[in-house]
N, C-alpha and C positions, 0 to 999 in steps of 0.2 A: 554422645549421650552419657550422662553421669551415672555412677553406681546407684545413687539414690533414685534417679529416674527409672533405671532398669528394674530396681526392686519394687517400685510402686506400680509398674505396668501390670495390668491384669492379663492373664492368659485367657484362652477361649472358654475355660470352665469357671472363670471368675476368681482365680487365685493369684496373689501377687508374688509369684515365684515361677521359676522355669518349669516347662512341661515335664522334664525328666525328674523333677523333684515333687511332682504332683501325682500321688497314687490314686487311681480310679478303679474301683471294682465294677466290672460290667456284667450285668445279668444276661447270660447267653442261653437262649432257648434252643438254638440250633437252626433257627430260621434266618431268612435273609436280613431282616431288620436289625436284630441284635448283633448279627455277625458283622454287618457294615458298621454299626455303632462302635464295636470293639476295634475293628480293623482301622477305621479312620482315626480313632484316638491314638492307636499305636503308631500309625504313620506320622501323626503330628508330634510324636515324641513323648507322649505321656507314659508313666509307669503303670501299665495296664495289667490287671489281674482278671481273668475270666472265670466266672463261676456258673455252673449249670446245676440246677436242682433236679434230681431224679424224683419225679412226683408220683409215679405209679408204675405198675408192672411192665417190664420190658416186653415180654411176650405178647401181652394184650395190645400194647401200643403199636408194635410192628405191624399188626394186622390192619391198622388204619393208616393209610399213607399220609394223611394231612393232619396228623396229631402233632403234639409238641412235647418236649421235656422227657423223652424216653427213647430207648432204642437207637434208631438211625440218627435222630436229632442230637443225641449226646456225642455220637461219633463225628457228626458234621461240625459241631462246636469245637471239638478237639482238633480237627483238621485245620480250622481257621486259626486257632491259637498257635499251632505248630508252624504254619506258614508265615504268620506275622511275628513270631518270636516272642510271645508273652506266655506266662504260666497259666494253666487252666486246671480248675478243680471241679470234681463232681461230688456233690453232697447228697446223701440219701435222705430224702425228706418225705418218704412214702407215708410214714405214720402221721407226721404233721399235716400232710395234705389230706389224708383220709379223715382225720378228726376235724380239721378246720373247714374243709371244702366239701368232700364227698358226703360225709354224714350230714352236714348242714343242708346240702342239696336234697337228699332224700327226705329228711325231716320236714323241710319247708314244703315239699310237695304233699306230704301226708297231712299237713295242716291246712291244705286247700289253697296254698299260695304258689306262685311261680317264681322260682329263684333265678339269680344270675351268678353262677359259680365263678365266672371270670372276675367279677368285682370282689367276691370273697377271697379269691386267690391273691389278688393284688393287695387287698386290705390286710390279710393275715400272713400267709407264707412269704410272699415276695417283699412287701414293703415293711413288714414287721420283723420276720425271722431273718431274711436275707440281709436286710439293712444292718441288723446287729452283727452278722458275720462280717460284713464290709468294714464296720468300725473295729471289730476285733483284729482284722487284717491290717489295721493302720491306715485305712483309706481316707483321703480328704473328701471324697464324695463317691456316690454310686450312680452309674449311668445305665439307662435302659433304652431300648429301641422303640419306645412308644411315640406315636405321633401326637404330641402335646407340647406346649411351650411353657417354659419357666421364665417369667419376666420379672426383673427387679423393679419393684414399684416403690413409691415414697415411704411405704410402711413395711417393706420387706418383700420377699419373693411372692409372686402371684402365679396362679395357674391359669393359662390361657389355652383356648382351643388350638389344635394343630393347624398349620398352614394349609395342608391338604384336607379340605372339607370332607372328601369321600373316605379318608382314613382317620379322621379325628377320633381320638380315643378318650376324650374328656369324660364321656358318660361312664366309662369303666374305671375311671380314676378319681371319682368325686370324693372317695373316702380317704384320700391322701391328706394327712394332717399337716399343719404348719411346720411342725418339727421335722417331719419326713421331707417336706418340700425344701426345707433349708439344706438338706443333705443330698437331695436328688438332682440329677441333670438329665436332660432329654435332647441329645445332639441332633436327632432327626426331626425335631418339632417344626423347624422352618423349611423342611424339604417336602417334596411330594414323592409318591411311591416310584414313579418312573425315574426320578433322579437317584433314588436309593438303588434301584436295580442297575442303573447305568454305572454308578460308583462301584457296585459289587463286581461288575465286569472289568472295570478299570483296575480294581485291586486284585483281580484274578481269583476271586473267591469261588470255592467249589459249590456254593449255594446260590449263585447268581440267578439261576433260572428255577430255583426250587419254588413250588407252589406255596401260597400262603396257607397257614393252618386255618381250619374251618370248624364250625360247630363246637361242641364241648370236647375238650382234649381227652377226658377219661371215659368217653363213651365210644368204644371201638366199633360197635355196630351201627352207630348213628341214631339209635333209639334209646332215649333216656329212661324209658320204662324198664328196659332190660336191666339197667344198673340198679334201679330201685328194687325190682323184684329179687335181685341177687343179694342185696345187703339188708333188705327188709322183706323176707319171704312171705309174711302175712299181710303185706300192704294191699294186695288186690282184693279188697272186701266189697262185694256187691252191695248196692243200696238202691233207694228210690230216686227216680228222676221226677222232680216236682215242679209244677207250674208256680209262678209267683202268687197265684190265688190259692195255693194249697192243694190243688188237684194232683194226684199221683198219675203221671202219664206213662211210666214205664220203669225199667230197671237199668241202672248203670253198672259197669264192670268194676268200678273202683275209682275214687275221686282223682287218683293220680293220672288217669287217662284223659282228663278234661281240663280245659283252660277257659278263662273268661273270653267271651266272644266267639267260641266254637259253635259251628252250626251243624256240621255233618257228624255222623256216627253217634247220635245221641240215644239211639235205641228206644224211640218213642212208639207207643201203640198206634195202630191204624186209627184214623179218625180223631187224632189228637188236636186237629186244627188245620185250617188251610194256610194260615199265615206262617211264614218261616219263624222258627224259634231258635234262640241262641242261649248259650250258657251265660247267665247274668251274675251268678254267685255260686261259690262252692261253700257249702255248709258242712265243714269237717266234723263238728260236734255231733250232728245228727246223721252224718254220712249221706247227705243229700246233694245232688246236683240240681240247682235251681235254674229253670229256663223261663224265658219270656220274650216279648217282641224286641226288635232291634232298638227301638226308642228307649227301652229300659236299660240299655248299656251306657247311656249318656251320664257322665259324672263331671262335676265341676269343683267339688270340695275334696281335698286330698289330705289325709292324716298321715303323719310320718313318724318314724322311730329311728333311733341311732343317728341323729343329725350330726353331720360334720360341716362346720362353718369355716370358710376361708376368707370371709370378708372382714372389714374393720368393725370394731365396736361390739363384737359378740352376737350370738343368736338369741334374741329374746323379744320382749314386747315392744322395744323401740323400733322394730322392723314393721310393725303393723301399718298397713296402708302403702308401704313402699312397693313400687313396681319391680317386677323381676321377670325374666324369661325362664322357662323350665322345659327340660326334655323328659318325656315319659317313656320313651323307647330309644334305643341306640340309633335306629335308622330313620327317625323322624326329626325335623328341624325344631329348634326351640320355639315355644309359643308363649304369648304374653299372659301374665298372671299377677297376683298381688299377695302379700303376706297378710293374713287375718288372724284373729284370735277366736278360739272356741273354748270358753272356760279358761283353764290355765295352759292351753296348748296352742302353739303357733301352727296354723295350717296354711295350705296353698289354695287360693281361690282362682281358678282359671277364668280368663275373660270369656272364653267360649268352651262349652262342655265338650268332652272328648269321649270316644268309645273305647271299650276294652281295657280300662285301667285296672291292673290286677295287683292285689296284695303280693308282696314278695319282690316286686320290681322296684326300680330306683326312680326317684324324682330328683333331677339334677338342676341346680340353680345357675343362672348366668346373669351377669350385669347387663342392664338395658343399653348401656353406652357402648360405642365403638363396635357396633354390629354384634352385640352380645358375645364378645370374644372371651371375656374373663369368666372363669369358672369359680363360682362362689361356694361350692360344696353341694350338699344334697342330703337325702335321707332315704330310708326304706319305706315303701308304701305299706301301711297297715290296713287301711280301708279308704274307700272313696264313696262319696254321696252325691246325689243329684242336686 
């Protein structure tokens, strides 16, 4: 093989140079996925640098066994780096995390919406702030342990759903920009979770049998309302529970305790009706929880804000009429829809109405082709109509 051929051969991360000359910063949360990601790249001979962000108070995090990015998890990440022989740094990002994620989480609930802090964390602290750190460290790219695939398409890198459908994290990464995608790598995207754990055992990692992180990492008690009450002490303001027809049926404890589609714990007066009632809308301006029959939950037109578009041609009027698949919750499969216009706004029109669409959640776009594998971006839901 000639020197020219050797120089032009791409390594597994897509660079035309030897692994030892390719620096990759790996975002290490202390869990099995990011640990395997870092360890496998180190074993392949890459110049790996592990970085862990301390995102919130150590003491609080230790109380919750399945949290991430604090306490025991930082120690676990350090152990992996020591065993595999690459440097590891811990950066204090508590202030950034509080301002970008925790405060946004509380404020979104107080506006009557339901936030997804994991998306905000990826959108701001991890893929904005940490990516800058990686570039400052002279990295060629940054790798994470997310189950999502980066595919080189005819017009540049594309974001595709993870091979393991049960672990696919495309819903949480819809806000990844084209510029970020160019720099990011996802070595676990073509693997399933069982393969990851098997590789962790093979590599002798101390986290091989560690449970996956669950729920919201900065909620040590598992109750999000405890966090909101702590950082917004005046948040629990009682108000009226109102039927869609305007009839006051009872009192609620504070709008942060209620979500769209909720049926139980509504605090209704006796004799308010025989038919089950559900929360169909949160009216933060008037401090009302609005209830109605289940049929009133059905919505088919979705308005979005902060659109991130990963397809060709830009996001605009040229998309009107085009078919798309959308995910409205992380745990549900993509469903068919179309792009439409309402005045100057592009909206999503579902082929079939859906229940429980809540402002503050994400609507993520997928291309109809190839089993809707390609992620085209998405946006934050501001409202939904029947």
